[in-house]
VODO-818445 format. One record per residue: residue number from 1; x, y, z of N, C-alpha, C in turn. Coordinates in steps of 0.2 Angstrom, whole numbers, plus 5000, padded with zeros to 4 digits. Layout:
   nr   n.u   n.v   n.w  ca.u  ca.v  ca.w   c.u   c.v   c.w
  NUM     X     Y     Z     X     Y     Z     X     Y     Z
...
//
This chain:
   nr   n.u   n.v   n.w  ca.u  ca.v  ca.w   c.u   c.v   c.w
    1  4959  5458  5009  4961  5448  5007  4959  5445  5002
    2  4963  5442  4997  4959  5440  4992  4954  5435  4995
    3  4955  5433  5003  4951  5425  5007  4945  5428  5004
    4  4944  5434  5008  4938  5437  5007  4931  5439  5003
    5  4935  5437  4997  4933  5437  4988  4929  5432  4989
    6  4922  5433  4986  4916  5428  4984  4919  5423  4977
    7  4918  5413  4979  4922  5412  4974  4919  5415  4964
    8  4922  5413  4959  4920  5415  4954  4915  5409  4949
    9  4911  5408  4948  4906  5407  4943  4912  5407  4936
   10  4917  5400  4936  4919  5398  4928  4918  5399  4922
   11  4909  5402  4920  4906  5401  4914  4910  5395  4908
   12  4916  5396  4908  4920  5392  4904  4919  5383  4904
   13  4915  5382  4910  4916  5375  4910  4911  5370  4907
   14  4905  5377  4906  4897  5375  4904  4897  5377  4897
   15  4899  5382  4895  4898  5385  4890  4906  5389  4884
   16  4910  5386  4883  4914  5385  4878  4915  5388  4875
   17  4909  5388  4871  4907  5392  4865  4908  5398  4864
   18  4905  5399  4872  4901  5409  4873  4906  5412  4873
   19  4908  5419  4868  4912  5425  4870  4912  5430  4872
   20  4903  5433  4875  4904  5436  4879  4901  5436  4882
   21  4900  5438  4889  4897  5438  4896  4897  5444  4901
   22  4891  5447  4904  4892  5452  4908  4891  5450  4916
   23  4896  5453  4920  4899  5452  4926  4898  5458  4933
   24  4899  5456  4937  4900  5461  4943  4905  5460  4944
   25  4909  5467  4948  4915  5467  4950  4915  5465  4955
   26  4916  5459  4964  4917  5456  4967  4924  5457  4970
   27  4930  5460  4969  4936  5460  4972  4940  5465  4968
   28  4944  5470  4969  4951  5475  4970  4956  5472  4973
   29  4962  5469  4970  4968  5470  4971  4973  5469  4969
   30  4981  5465  4971  4985  5466  4969  4986  5463  4964
   31  4981  5456  4965  4981  5451  4959  4980  5453  4953
   32  4976  5461  4954  4968  5466  4947  4962  5463  4952
   33  4955  5461  4945  4951  5462  4949  4945  5454  4949
   34  4943  5453  4953  4937  5447  4950  4930  5450  4951
   35  4927  5443  4948  4920  5446  4945  4917  5438  4948
   36  4909  5440  4948  4906  5438  4949  4904  5431  4948
   37  4907  5430  4938  4904  5426  4935  4913  5427  4929
   38  4916  5422  4928  4919  5423  4921  4918  5420  4913
   39  4918  5419  4909  4922  5419  4902  4928  5416  4901
   40  4932  5422  4904  4940  5421  4905  4944  5415  4908
   41  4948  5409  4905  4948  5404  4906  4956  5408  4910
   42  4958  5405  4917  4964  5407  4919  4969  5400  4918
   43  4977  5403  4918  4982  5399  4918  4982  5394  4920
   44  4983  5386  4917  4981  5376  4918  4980  5374  4917
   45  4984  5372  4920  4988  5364  4916  4989  5363  4910
   46  4994  5369  4908  4997  5368  4902  4996  5375  4895
   47  4987  5374  4898  4982  5380  4894  4982  5385  4896
   48  4986  5391  4891  4985  5400  4889  4979  5399  4894
   49  4980  5405  4898  4973  5414  4900  4970  5413  4892
   50  4965  5414  4897  4960  5421  4889  4965  5427  4887
   51  4964  5430  4884  4965  5437  4883  4957  5439  4879
   52  4956  5447  4882  4952  5451  4879  4954  5457  4881
   53  4945  5458  4881  4944  5467  4885  4938  5468  4890
   54  4938  5471  4893  4929  5475  4896  4927  5478  4893
   55  4920  5480  4893  4919  5488  4891  4916  5490  4898
   56  4918  5497  4899  4914  5499  4906  4907  5501  4905
   57  4905  5505  4910  4894  5507  4908  4896  5513  4899
   58  4905  5517  4901  4902  5524  4899  4907  5523  4892
   59  4909  5514  4889  4909  5513  4882  4917  5512  4881
   60  4918  5513  4889  4928  5514  4886  4929  5504  4888
   61  4936  5505  4884  4938  5497  4885  4944  5499  4889
   62  4942  5493  4893  4949  5491  4897  4951  5480  4894
   63  4959  5481  4893  4962  5475  4889  4962  5472  4895
   64  4961  5467  4894  4962  5460  4897  4969  5456  4897
   65  4974  5460  4899  4981  5452  4899  4982  5449  4903
   66  4979  5445  4907  4980  5442  4913  4975  5436  4914
   67  4975  5432  4920  4970  5430  4922  4974  5421  4925
   68  4970  5424  4931  4976  5417  4935  4969  5415  4939
   69  4970  5409  4943  4966  5407  4950  4969  5411  4957
   70  4967  5410  4965  4970  5414  4967  4978  5407  4969
   71  4981  5411  4972  4985  5404  4973  4983  5405  4982
   72  4980  5408  4988  4976  5404  4990  4970  5399  4991
   73  4965  5404  4986  4957  5402  4984  4958  5401  4978
   74  4961  5394  4977  4956  5390  4968  4952  5395  4964
   75  4946  5395  4970  4938  5395  4967  4936  5404  4966
   76  4940  5405  4966  4942  5414  4963  4946  5414  4961
   77  4945  5418  4954  4951  5421  4946  4952  5427  4947
   78  4958  5431  4947  4959  5435  4946  4962  5438  4938
   79  4961  5446  4935  4959  5446  4930  4965  5453  4928
   80  4969  5451  4924  4975  5458  4927  4974  5463  4918
   81  4975  5466  4921  4971  5475  4917  4978  5478  4917
   82  4975  5479  4908  4979  5488  4906  4976  5493  4909
   83  4978  5497  4905  4977  5507  4908  4969  5505  4905
   84  4963  5509  4914  4958  5510  4913  4957  5508  4919
   85  4961  5500  4922  4958  5498  4930  4957  5503  4935
   86  4959  5513  4938  4961  5514  4940  4949  5516  4942
   87  4946  5517  4935  4940  5517  4936  4935  5512  4937
   88  4937  5508  4939  4931  5501  4942  4933  5503  4948
   89  4925  5499  4950  4928  5496  4957  4922  5493  4959
   90  4922  5490  4965  4915  5485  4969  4907  5486  4968
   91  4904  5481  4963  4898  5483  4962  4897  5483  4954
   92  4903  5486  4951  4902  5491  4945  4902  5484  4941
   93  4896  5486  4935  4892  5482  4929  4898  5482  4921
   94  4897  5475  4922  4905  5477  4917  4901  5467  4911
   95  4906  5471  4903  4904  5466  4897  4910  5465  4894
   96  4912  5457  4894  4918  5456  4895  4916  5452  4888
   97  4925  5452  4885  4923  5448  4879  4932  5446  4877
   98  4931  5440  4876  4937  5436  4873  4939  5434  4864
   99  4945  5435  4867  4948  5432  4859  4946  5428  4858
  100  4940  5428  4855  4939  5419  4854  4941  5418  4847
  101  4948  5419  4843  4951  5414  4837  4958  5412  4842
  102  4959  5416  4847  4965  5411  4850  4961  5408  4856
  103  4956  5407  4859  4953  5401  4864  4954  5394  4859
  104  4947  5397  4851  4945  5392  4848  4952  5388  4848
  105  4958  5391  4844  4965  5386  4844  4965  5382  4850
  106  4964  5385  4855  4968  5382  4861  4963  5376  4862
  107  4955  5376  4862  4951  5373  4861  4952  5366  4856
  108  4957  5368  4851  4956  5364  4850  4962  5359  4850
  109  4968  5363  4849  4975  5358  4851  4975  5355  4856
  110  4967  5357  4863  4970  5356  4872  4965  5346  4867
  111  4958  5348  4864  4957  5341  4862  4962  5336  4861
  112  4964  5338  4855  4969  5335  4853  4975  5331  4855
  113  4977  5334  4861  4980  5332  4867  4975  5324  4869
  114  4971  5325  4871  4964  5319  4873  4967  5313  4869
  115  4966  5316  4863  4968  5308  4859  4972  5309  4857
  116  4979  5311  4859  4983  5307  4857  4988  5303  4865
  117  4983  5307  4871  4986  5301  4878  4984  5293  4877
  118  4974  5295  4873  4972  5290  4872  4977  5282  4866
  119  4980  5285  4865  4986  5281  4858  4991  5280  4861
  120  4993  5285  4867  4999  5281  4871  4998  5280  4877
  121  4998  5275  4877  4997  5271  4888  5004  5272  4892
  122  5006  5277  4893  5010  5281  4898  5004  5287  4901
  123  5010  5286  4909  5007  5292  4912  5010  5300  4909
  124  5005  5304  4908  5008  5311  4907  5010  5315  4912
  125  5018  5316  4910  5024  5320  4917  5021  5327  4914
  126  5019  5330  4908  5021  5339  4908  5015  5339  4901
  127  5015  5344  4900  5010  5347  4897  5009  5353  4894
  128  5011  5356  4887  5009  5364  4883  5006  5366  4878
  129  5005  5370  4879  4999  5372  4875  4999  5378  4872
  130  5003  5381  4865  5003  5388  4861  4996  5389  4856
  131  4994  5391  4851  4988  5394  4845  4991  5389  4841
  132  4998  5388  4840  4997  5383  4835  5001  5380  4836
  133  5002  5374  4842  5007  5370  4843  5005  5367  4850
  134  5004  5361  4850  5005  5359  4858  5011  5352  4858
  135  5011  5349  4866  5016  5346  4867  5015  5342  4873
  136  5016  5337  4875  5014  5331  4878  5020  5328  4879
  137  5022  5327  4890  5029  5323  4887  5025  5318  4892
  138  5032  5309  4890  5028  5305  4896  5031  5300  4896
  139  5031  5297  4902  5032  5293  4908  5036  5287  4902
  140  5040  5288  4900  5043  5280  4893  5046  5279  4894
  141  5048  5273  4900  5058  5271  4893  5062  5268  4890
  142  5056  5266  4887  5057  5264  4878  5052  5263  4874
  143  5056  5266  4869  5050  5269  4865  5049  5269  4858
  144  5043  5266  4856  5043  5264  4848  5039  5268  4844
  145  5036  5275  4847  5033  5281  4845  5034  5280  4839
  146  5033  5283  4833  5034  5285  4827  5028  5290  4823
  147  5033  5294  4820  5032  5303  4820  5023  5302  4814
  148  5025  5298  4809  5020  5296  4803  5013  5292  4805
  149  5015  5286  4809  5012  5283  4813  5004  5285  4815
  150  5008  5293  4820  5006  5296  4825  5000  5300  4823
  151  5003  5306  4816  5001  5306  4814  4995  5304  4809
  152  4995  5298  4807  4989  5295  4801  4984  5292  4808
  153  4985  5291  4816  4981  5289  4819  4977  5297  4821
  154  4982  5302  4823  4977  5308  4826  4972  5309  4822
  155  4975  5308  4813  4969  5310  4809  4961  5307  4808
  156  4963  5300  4809  4959  5296  4811  4954  5297  4813
  157  4955  5298  4822  4952  5300  4826  4946  5306  4824
  158  4949  5312  4821  4951  5317  4821  4941  5317  4814
  159  4943  5311  4811  4938  5310  4806  4932  5307  4808
  160  4937  5302  4814  4930  5300  4815  4922  5306  4820
  161  4925  5310  4821  4919  5313  4823  4916  5310  4831
  162  4921  5312  4834  4920  5308  4839  4914  5314  4846
  163  4910  5310  4848  4906  5315  4851  4910  5321  4859
  164  4915  5325  4862  4917  5328  4863  4912  5331  4870
  165  4912  5328  4879  4909  5329  4884  4910  5334  4888
  166  4907  5340  4891  4910  5340  4903  4903  5337  4907
  167  4908  5333  4912  4905  5332  4917  4907  5333  4921
  168  4902  5329  4928  4908  5330  4934  4908  5325  4937
  169  4910  5324  4943  4910  5319  4947  4913  5321  4955
  170  4908  5318  4960  4912  5320  4964  4919  5320  4966
  171  4921  5324  4973  4930  5323  4974  4931  5317  4976
  172  4924  5315  4978  4926  5309  4989  4926  5303  4982
  173  4925  5303  4977  4925  5296  4970  4933  5296  4971
  174  4938  5295  4974  4941  5295  4973  4945  5291  4969
  175  4944  5284  4971  4946  5279  4965  4948  5277  4958
  176  4938  5280  4956  4937  5282  4951  4943  5285  4946
  177  4942  5293  4951  4948  5300  4950  4952  5298  4947
  178  4958  5292  4952  4963  5288  4952  4964  5288  4943
  179  4960  5282  4943  4957  5277  4937  4962  5281  4930
  180  4959  5287  4933  4956  5290  4925  4962  5295  4923
  181  4963  5298  4928  4970  5302  4929  4975  5301  4926
  182  4980  5302  4920  4985  5303  4918  4991  5303  4920
  183  4988  5308  4925  4995  5314  4929  4996  5311  4936
  184  5001  5311  4938  5004  5311  4946  5001  5315  4949
  185  4997  5322  4945  4997  5328  4950  4987  5325  4951
  186  4984  5328  4959  4979  5326  4959  4976  5331  4956
  187  4969  5328  4951  4966  5335  4947  4965  5341  4952
  188  4964  5346  4951  4961  5350  4955  4951  5348  4958
  189  4949  5353  4963  4939  5351  4962  4935  5355  4964
  190  4936  5358  4962  4928  5367  4965  4923  5363  4967
  191  4921  5368  4968  4915  5367  4972  4912  5359  4975
  192  4916  5354  4977  4916  5350  4980  4917  5342  4974
  193  4918  5345  4966  4917  5340  4960  4923  5341  4957
  194  4928  5335  4952  4931  5336  4948  4927  5335  4941
  195  4931  5339  4936  4926  5338  4930  4932  5334  4925
  196  4928  5330  4921  4929  5327  4917  4930  5328  4911
  197  4931  5328  4906  4932  5326  4898  4931  5317  4896
  198  4928  5316  4891  4925  5311  4890  4921  5311  4881
  199  4930  5309  4880  4926  5309  4868  4923  5301  4870
  200  4917  5301  4868  4912  5294  4867  4917  5288  4865
  201  4917  5283  4869  4921  5277  4867  4928  5277  4866
  202  4934  5284  4868  4939  5284  4864  4940  5283  4874
  203  4942  5289  4875  4948  5290  4881  4941  5298  4887
  204  4941  5297  4892  4940  5301  4898  4946  5301  4904
  205  4946  5305  4906  4950  5312  4911  4948  5316  4913
  206  4951  5316  4918  4948  5322  4923  4953  5327  4919
  207  4947  5337  4917  4953  5340  4914  4948  5346  4918
  208  4955  5352  4914  4951  5360  4919  4949  5363  4912
  209  4953  5359  4906  4951  5365  4902  4947  5365  4895
  210  4946  5370  4891  4942  5371  4885  4941  5366  4880
  211  4939  5362  4879  4941  5359  4872  4935  5360  4869
  212  4933  5355  4861  4927  5356  4856  4923  5351  4857
  213  4919  5350  4854  4910  5347  4857  4913  5341  4851
  214  4917  5341  4848  4918  5336  4841  4923  5334  4839
  215  4925  5328  4838  4934  5328  4837  4933  5330  4827
  216  4929  5333  4824  4928  5335  4817  4935  5343  4816
  217  4931  5345  4824  4930  5353  4823  4940  5353  4827
  218  4943  5347  4826  4951  5351  4828  4954  5354  4821
  219  4949  5349  4816  4955  5347  4811  4960  5344  4810
  220  4963  5346  4803  4973  5339  4802  4975  5342  4806
  221  4979  5338  4807  4988  5338  4813  4992  5334  4812
  222  4997  5337  4813  5005  5334  4811  5009  5333  4819
  223  5010  5327  4818  5017  5326  4824  5021  5330  4822
  224  5025  5334  4823  5031  5338  4822  5037  5334  4824
  225  5036  5332  4828  5043  5328  4832  5043  5326  4839
  226  5045  5319  4839  5047  5316  4846  5055  5317  4851
  227  5056  5319  4853  5061  5319  4856  5062  5313  4863
  228  5067  5314  4865  5070  5310  4871  5073  5315  4876
  229  5067  5318  4880  5070  5321  4888  5078  5321  4892
  230  5076  5313  4891  5080  5312  4899  5076  5305  4896
  231  5081  5299  4901  5079  5292  4900  5071  5289  4903
  232  5069  5294  4907  5060  5290  4905  5057  5295  4901
  233  5061  5300  4898  5055  5305  4895  5055  5306  4889
  234  5044  5306  4888  5046  5307  4878  5043  5313  4879
  235  5044  5319  4874  5041  5322  4871  5040  5323  4862
  236  5029  5322  4864  5028  5323  4857  5026  5329  4856
  237  5025  5332  4851  5024  5338  4852  5018  5339  4845
  238  5014  5342  4844  5010  5342  4838  5008  5347  4835
  239  5008  5350  4829  5005  5354  4827  4997  5355  4821
  240  4997  5361  4819  4989  5364  4814  4995  5362  4808
  241  4989  5354  4806  4993  5354  4799  4993  5359  4794
//
């Protein structure tokens, strides 16, 4: 049962720029394999999971096709694998390598969405991130948003080269967490802490995704379109220029 599998140490929380890691198999099941630690980001918060592969002790490769948290115990992360899974066993040591180009694109775009949040004073109701674009939905009944203006403001923030830091706050600090959260859904807590993304002097909010360390890494972006999805919902789509 997955409930008996130990928690996975989420290396991506503190080392998002690392590309390779070693780990031990601690669980096998219908959801794939669980490891004692991983760099593979699991799907969540609008950000797709990382892809990549594992190198087995005999040198053969096993492709990582998907990554997700356990539905019952969110502290355990499962990796869905391609051919070669039959060669795995509890206790086996693996070497993992993520698809770095894909991950870095997600880091850049996810950080850019935080910049967008700093420019629009409204609750976030939806999020979706892809390799080349992303969108946020805002609870915004009346809107004066304008594509060219948002594009200009976003690129000005990128060029300010603001530091981006991840830190943690105790999950029992409800008032502080609620005051920072831009979504109506409570942010997930792991090991008694909630992860915060702090863009120096601009924006701070709970977030479990991967981000760049400085806004200059985002590069030039474009507000592609602004859509009215419902009476209260505005969707803003960004892409790399």
